C-alpha positions as CSV (number, residue, x, y, z in Angstrom):
1,M,-10.4,79.3,36.3
2,K,-11.6,82.8,35.3
3,R,-11.2,86.0,37.3
4,S,-12.7,89.4,36.7
5,I,-10.4,92.2,35.6
6,N,-10.7,95.7,37.2
7,P,-10.8,98.1,34.2
8,L,-9.3,100.9,36.5
9,A,-6.2,99.0,37.5
10,V,-3.4,97.3,35.6
11,F,-4.0,93.6,35.3
12,T,-1.9,90.6,34.8
13,L,-2.5,88.7,31.5
14,L,-1.4,85.1,31.2
15,L,-1.5,83.8,27.6
16,F,-2.1,80.1,26.9
17,I,-2.2,78.0,23.7
18,N,-4.2,74.9,23.2
19,A,-2.2,72.3,21.1
20,G,-3.7,71.4,17.8
21,S,-5.5,74.7,17.2
22,G,-4.2,77.1,14.6
23,Q,-6.9,79.8,15.2
24,T,-6.0,83.1,16.9
25,T,-8.0,84.8,19.6
26,D,-8.1,88.5,20.3
27,L,-5.2,89.3,22.7
28,H,-6.6,92.5,24.1
29,P,-9.5,92.8,26.6
30,K,-12.2,95.3,25.7
31,N,-11.1,97.6,28.4
32,I,-7.8,98.5,26.7
33,D,-9.1,98.8,23.1
34,R,-8.7,102.5,23.5
35,F,-4.9,102.1,23.6
36,V,-4.6,100.1,20.4
37,E,-5.0,103.1,18.1
38,A,-3.0,105.4,20.4
39,K,0.4,106.6,19.3
40,H,2.9,104.4,21.1
41,K,6.5,103.3,21.0
42,Q,7.1,100.1,18.9
43,L,9.5,97.6,20.2
44,E,11.0,94.3,18.8
45,V,12.3,91.9,21.4
46,T,14.2,88.7,20.7
47,L,14.0,86.2,23.6
48,T,17.3,84.4,23.8
49,I,18.5,82.3,26.8
50,T,22.1,83.0,27.5
51,G,23.0,80.6,30.3
52,E,22.0,77.8,32.6
53,P,19.1,78.2,35.1
54,L,20.0,80.1,38.3
55,P,18.4,79.2,41.6
56,A,15.9,81.6,43.2
57,D,16.4,82.8,46.7
58,T,14.4,80.9,49.3
59,P,15.6,82.2,52.8
60,V,12.5,80.9,54.6
61,G,12.0,77.6,52.7
62,D,8.9,77.3,50.5
63,F,7.1,80.2,52.4
64,F,7.0,83.2,50.2
65,P,6.3,86.2,52.5
66,V,3.7,88.7,51.3
67,G,3.1,91.0,54.1
68,Y,2.0,94.3,55.7
69,F,4.7,96.4,57.2
70,D,3.0,98.2,60.0
71,A,0.7,96.4,62.6
72,D,0.8,96.9,66.3
73,E,-2.6,95.6,67.5
74,M,-5.0,92.8,66.6
75,S,-7.4,95.4,65.2
76,D,-4.6,96.6,62.8
77,F,-5.0,93.4,60.6
78,T,-8.4,92.1,61.1
79,H,-9.2,93.5,57.6
80,L,-6.4,91.3,56.3
81,Q,-7.7,88.0,57.6
82,G,-9.0,85.7,54.8
83,S,-6.7,87.2,52.3
84,K,-3.3,85.8,51.1
85,I,-1.4,88.4,53.1
86,N,0.7,85.9,55.2
87,C,2.9,87.9,57.4
88,L,3.1,91.1,59.4
89,H,5.9,93.5,60.6
90,T,5.3,94.9,64.0
91,Y,6.8,98.3,63.3
92,N,5.8,100.5,66.3
93,L,5.4,97.5,68.5
94,N,9.2,97.2,68.2
95,W,9.7,99.9,70.8
96,T,7.6,98.5,73.6
97,P,9.4,96.9,76.6
98,D,6.3,94.8,77.2
99,D,7.1,91.2,76.2
100,D,3.7,90.0,77.2
101,R,2.1,92.4,74.7
102,V,4.5,91.2,71.9
103,E,3.8,87.5,72.5
104,K,0.1,88.1,72.6
105,F,0.3,89.8,69.2
106,L,2.2,86.8,67.8
107,D,-0.5,84.5,69.3
108,R,-3.3,86.3,67.6
109,A,-1.5,86.7,64.2
110,H,-0.6,83.0,64.3
111,A,-4.2,82.1,65.0
112,A,-5.2,84.2,62.1
113,G,-2.8,82.3,59.8
114,M,-0.1,84.9,59.6
115,K,3.7,84.9,60.6
116,T,5.4,87.9,62.3
117,I,8.6,89.7,61.8
118,V,9.6,90.9,65.3
119,T,12.5,93.0,66.7
120,P,14.3,91.7,69.7
121,A,14.7,95.2,71.0
122,T,15.1,98.1,68.7
123,I,16.2,100.3,71.6
124,F,19.4,98.2,72.0
125,T,20.6,99.0,68.5
126,H,20.0,102.8,69.3
127,R,21.3,102.8,72.8
128,G,23.5,99.8,73.5
129,N,23.7,99.5,77.2
130,S,23.6,96.4,79.3
131,K,20.1,97.0,80.4
132,N,18.8,97.0,76.8
133,W,21.1,94.1,75.9
134,N,19.4,92.0,78.5
135,K,16.0,93.0,77.3
136,A,16.9,91.8,73.8
137,K,18.2,88.5,75.0
138,R,15.1,87.9,77.2
139,R,12.8,88.5,74.3
140,I,14.8,86.2,71.9
141,E,14.8,83.4,74.4
142,R,11.0,83.9,75.0
143,L,9.9,84.0,71.4
144,K,12.4,81.9,69.5
145,N,10.2,78.8,69.5
146,H,6.9,80.6,68.8
147,P,5.2,79.0,65.7
148,G,4.2,82.5,64.4
149,L,7.7,83.9,64.4
150,L,9.1,84.4,60.7
151,A,12.3,86.6,61.3
152,W,14.1,88.9,63.6
153,Y,14.1,92.5,62.6
154,L,17.5,94.0,63.7
155,A,17.3,97.6,62.7
156,D,15.4,100.2,60.7
157,E,17.4,102.2,58.3
158,P,20.6,101.9,60.3
159,H,22.7,103.9,57.9
160,L,20.3,106.8,57.8
161,L,19.9,106.8,61.6
162,N,23.5,106.3,62.4
163,I,22.9,103.0,64.3
164,P,26.3,101.5,65.1
165,L,26.9,98.5,62.9
166,E,28.8,96.6,65.8
167,R,25.5,96.5,67.8
168,I,23.6,95.0,64.9
169,R,26.4,92.5,64.4
170,E,26.4,91.6,68.1
171,L,22.6,91.0,68.1
172,H,22.8,89.0,64.9
173,K,25.5,86.8,66.3
174,Y,23.6,86.1,69.5
175,I,20.5,85.2,67.4
176,K,22.4,82.9,65.2
177,F,23.8,81.1,68.3
178,T,20.5,81.0,70.2
179,D,18.0,80.6,67.4
180,P,19.6,79.3,64.2
181,L,16.1,78.5,62.7
182,H,15.0,82.1,62.1
183,P,16.8,84.6,59.8
184,T,17.6,88.1,60.7
185,F,16.5,91.0,58.6
186,L,17.1,94.9,58.3
187,V,15.8,97.6,56.0
188,E,17.7,100.4,54.3
189,D,16.1,103.4,52.8
190,D,18.3,104.3,49.9
191,P,20.4,102.8,47.1
192,A,23.8,101.9,48.3
193,W,25.6,103.6,45.4
194,K,25.4,106.5,47.9
195,K,27.2,104.4,50.5
196,M,29.4,102.0,48.8
197,D,31.6,101.7,52.0
198,Y,28.6,100.6,54.0
199,Y,27.1,97.5,52.4
200,P,30.3,95.5,52.1
201,R,30.6,95.7,55.9
202,L,27.1,93.9,56.4
203,P,28.2,90.2,56.0
204,G,28.1,88.5,59.3
205,A,25.6,91.2,60.6
206,V,22.4,90.1,58.9
207,D,20.8,87.4,56.7
208,I,18.3,89.4,54.5
209,I,18.4,92.9,53.2
210,G,15.2,94.9,53.0
211,A,15.2,97.3,50.0
212,E,13.0,100.4,50.7
213,P,13.3,102.7,47.7
214,Y,11.0,105.7,48.2
215,L,9.7,106.4,44.7
216,R,7.5,109.2,45.9
217,G,5.8,109.5,42.5
218,K,9.0,111.0,41.1
219,R,11.5,108.2,40.6
220,P,11.1,105.6,37.7
221,L,10.6,101.9,38.3
222,T,14.1,101.3,37.2
223,Y,15.1,102.8,40.6
224,I,14.0,99.6,42.2
225,Y,16.1,97.6,39.6
226,D,19.2,99.7,40.3
227,Y,18.8,99.3,44.1
228,I,18.4,95.5,44.0
229,Q,21.2,95.0,41.5
230,M,23.5,97.1,43.5
231,V,22.7,95.1,46.7
232,R,23.4,91.9,44.7
233,K,26.7,93.2,43.5
234,L,27.9,94.4,46.9
235,L,26.4,91.5,48.8
236,P,26.6,88.4,46.5
237,G,24.2,85.6,47.6
238,Y,22.1,87.8,50.0
239,P,18.3,87.6,49.6
240,V,16.4,90.8,49.1
241,W,13.0,91.5,50.5
242,M,11.2,94.4,48.8
243,L,9.2,97.1,50.6
244,V,6.6,98.3,48.2
245,E,5.4,101.9,48.7
246,A,1.7,101.4,49.0
247,H,0.6,104.6,50.9
248,A,2.4,107.3,52.7
249,L,2.2,110.7,54.4
250,E,1.2,113.1,51.6
251,E,3.4,115.9,53.0
252,F,6.5,113.7,52.9
253,S,5.8,111.2,50.1
254,Y,3.1,110.3,47.7
255,F,0.1,108.0,47.6
256,P,0.8,105.8,44.6
257,T,-2.1,104.6,42.5
258,A,-3.2,100.9,42.4
259,R,-1.5,100.7,39.0
260,E,1.8,102.0,40.4
261,I,1.6,99.5,43.4
262,R,1.2,96.6,40.9
263,A,4.1,97.9,38.8
264,Q,6.4,98.3,41.8
265,T,5.5,94.8,43.0
266,Y,6.2,93.1,39.7
267,E,9.4,95.1,39.1
268,A,10.7,93.7,42.4
269,L,9.6,90.1,41.6
270,I,11.1,90.2,38.1
271,D,14.3,91.5,39.7
272,G,14.4,88.6,42.1
273,A,13.0,89.8,45.4
274,S,12.0,86.8,47.6
275,A,9.4,88.7,49.6
276,I,7.0,91.6,49.1
277,L,6.1,93.7,52.1
278,F,3.6,96.6,51.5
279,Y,4.3,99.7,53.7
280,G,3.3,103.2,54.3
281,F,2.4,105.7,57.0
282,D,0.2,108.7,57.7
283,G,0.4,110.5,61.0
284,K,-3.2,111.6,60.6
285,I,-4.6,108.1,60.6
286,Q,-4.3,105.4,63.3
287,E,-1.4,103.0,62.7
288,G,-2.6,99.9,60.8
289,K,-5.7,101.6,59.5
290,Q,-4.1,103.7,56.8
291,I,-4.5,101.4,53.9
292,I,-8.3,101.0,54.5
293,E,-8.7,104.7,53.9
294,R,-7.5,104.0,50.3
295,P,-9.9,101.2,49.0
296,E,-8.6,101.1,45.5
297,Q,-5.1,100.6,46.7
298,F,-6.2,98.1,49.4
299,E,-8.1,95.9,46.9
300,E,-5.0,95.9,44.6
301,I,-2.8,94.7,47.4
302,L,-5.1,91.9,48.2
303,K,-5.4,91.0,44.5
304,L,-1.5,91.0,44.3
305,A,-1.2,88.9,47.4
306,A,-3.6,86.3,45.8
307,E,-1.6,86.3,42.5
308,I,1.8,85.9,44.2
309,D,0.4,83.0,46.3
310,E,-1.0,81.3,43.2
311,L,2.3,81.6,41.2
312,K,4.6,81.1,44.2
313,H,6.0,77.9,42.6
314,A,7.2,80.0,39.7
315,W,8.7,82.8,41.7
316,Q,10.6,80.2,43.7
317,S,11.8,78.3,40.6
318,P,15.1,78.8,38.9
319,Y,15.3,81.8,36.4
320,L,17.1,81.9,33.1
321,P,19.3,84.7,32.0
322,L,18.2,86.5,28.9
323,A,20.0,88.5,26.2
324,E,19.8,92.3,26.5
325,I,16.1,93.6,26.3
326,P,14.9,97.2,25.8
327,K,15.1,99.3,28.8
328,E,11.3,100.1,28.5
329,L,10.6,96.5,29.6
330,N,11.6,94.2,32.4
331,I,11.4,90.4,31.7
332,S,11.7,87.4,33.7
333,L,11.9,83.8,32.6
334,R,11.4,81.0,35.1
335,K,11.6,77.2,34.7
336,T,9.2,74.9,36.5
337,G,9.6,71.2,35.4
338,D,9.1,71.2,31.7
339,E,7.2,74.5,31.6
340,Y,8.4,78.1,31.7
341,W,6.8,81.3,33.1
342,L,7.5,84.5,31.2
343,V,6.7,87.8,33.0
344,I,6.8,91.0,31.1
345,L,6.5,94.5,32.6
346,N,6.0,97.8,30.7
347,R,8.1,100.2,32.8
348,E,6.7,103.2,30.8
349,P,4.0,105.5,32.1
350,A,2.7,105.3,28.5
351,P,1.3,102.6,26.2
352,L,3.7,100.7,23.9
353,A,3.6,97.8,21.3
354,A,6.1,95.0,21.2
355,K,6.8,92.0,18.9
356,F,8.4,89.1,20.7
357,I,10.7,86.8,18.6
358,V,11.7,83.4,19.9
359,T,15.0,82.2,18.4
360,A,15.8,78.5,17.7
361,G,16.0,76.5,20.9
362,V,13.8,75.2,23.6
363,L,11.5,78.3,23.7
364,S,10.7,77.9,20.0
365,E,9.1,74.5,20.8
366,L,6.7,75.6,23.4
367,K,3.1,76.7,23.3
368,W,1.9,79.9,25.0
369,H,-1.2,79.5,27.3
370,D,-3.6,82.1,28.6
371,Y,-4.4,81.5,32.3
372,I,-6.7,84.3,33.2
373,N,-8.9,84.7,30.2
374,D,-8.8,81.0,29.1
375,L,-8.4,82.1,25.5
376,A,-8.9,78.7,23.7
377,G,-7.2,78.4,20.4
378,Y,-4.8,81.3,20.8
379,N,-1.6,81.0,18.9
380,Y,1.0,83.8,19.4
381,Q,2.6,85.0,16.2
382,A,5.7,87.1,16.2
383,S,4.3,89.2,13.5
384,E,1.6,90.5,15.9
385,N,1.9,93.5,18.0
386,M,1.4,92.9,21.7
387,I,-0.1,96.1,23.2
388,F,0.8,97.2,26.8
389,V,-1.1,99.8,28.7
390,P,1.0,102.0,31.0
391,C,2.9,99.9,33.6
392,E,1.1,96.8,32.5
393,V,2.3,93.3,33.5
394,K,1.7,90.2,31.3
395,I,2.5,86.7,32.4
396,F,2.8,83.7,30.1
397,R,3.0,80.0,30.8
398,L,5.0,78.2,28.1
399,S,4.6,74.5,27.9
400,P,5.2,71.6,25.5
401,N,1.4,71.1,24.9
């Protein structure tokens, strides 16, 4: 299968090798030839497995959520139908007391092939009186068996907004008793190294942590890594769903480029995120329509959704720990049957070159196969430089033949 590559955006390159062929094929598409002669950093990476495979997080079974984090009306997501975007978050719809409206939204989203993350009653977590508690319970009872329900959204940035944790915990416990089939989910806006006393109190109050690092065009990709690793350290075993900054109010934040959206997405996937939710906001544009105003970013999101769906089996497969790698790169190695998927991200905003050395062991016996470009006869040699454009992702399938 061949797919076109947008020369303006970072692309994913999958390298294959056909057994029995010793001929090499040009590694670099024409649209990045200009980087080959550029001055760039030179890296040498030894790929060494240091332990047994570790299971991936699968909090909603074999469903891998790739969603849009801001939709309130049917018209907000008609432009997503037919894509691989498979779930929606009803951000502003969370505040409506109209259960009929919420259920109708779930009906339409389900008919369009999408699942929905719904709040029971955001107002309860802010103002926990009996009236609002009854509203929350009524909505949970009404929607818990809806085929379009994916998860319950308990609170938005509760630490930042000073939402009492005891209300979140009470709501979570009620859902676990009433609807054990659907997980609970909340989002935090900043890395927890700023609030080390907060995250350890979350067990028993939520099932899934949403990581929402605002890069704003100023913070490096490693900010995402630091955030996710910190959550895993403070909350062992908790799945992390990543909110990718795809567009935002310019006065407050920053509109990332398509390349930056791609890099954020793969940084999170490599770091073990078990869902990707694209989000953003702009007070000047109607909710849900914002991303359409940025066609390059919108097309990149649709492309990423298709790629994640196509490689879902890899992202939900066990990953193998690797020896220390250069900080300029992020690398994931996943095992699916007798094959491996190797994903490499250039974290740098500049081109770089890397030589990858495979030590003795299982990896040294495998062939490297090109999936996107179908490069027949390619045989990767460790003596070759592999050129990465800024923030580029490459994905390799390694197999016995």
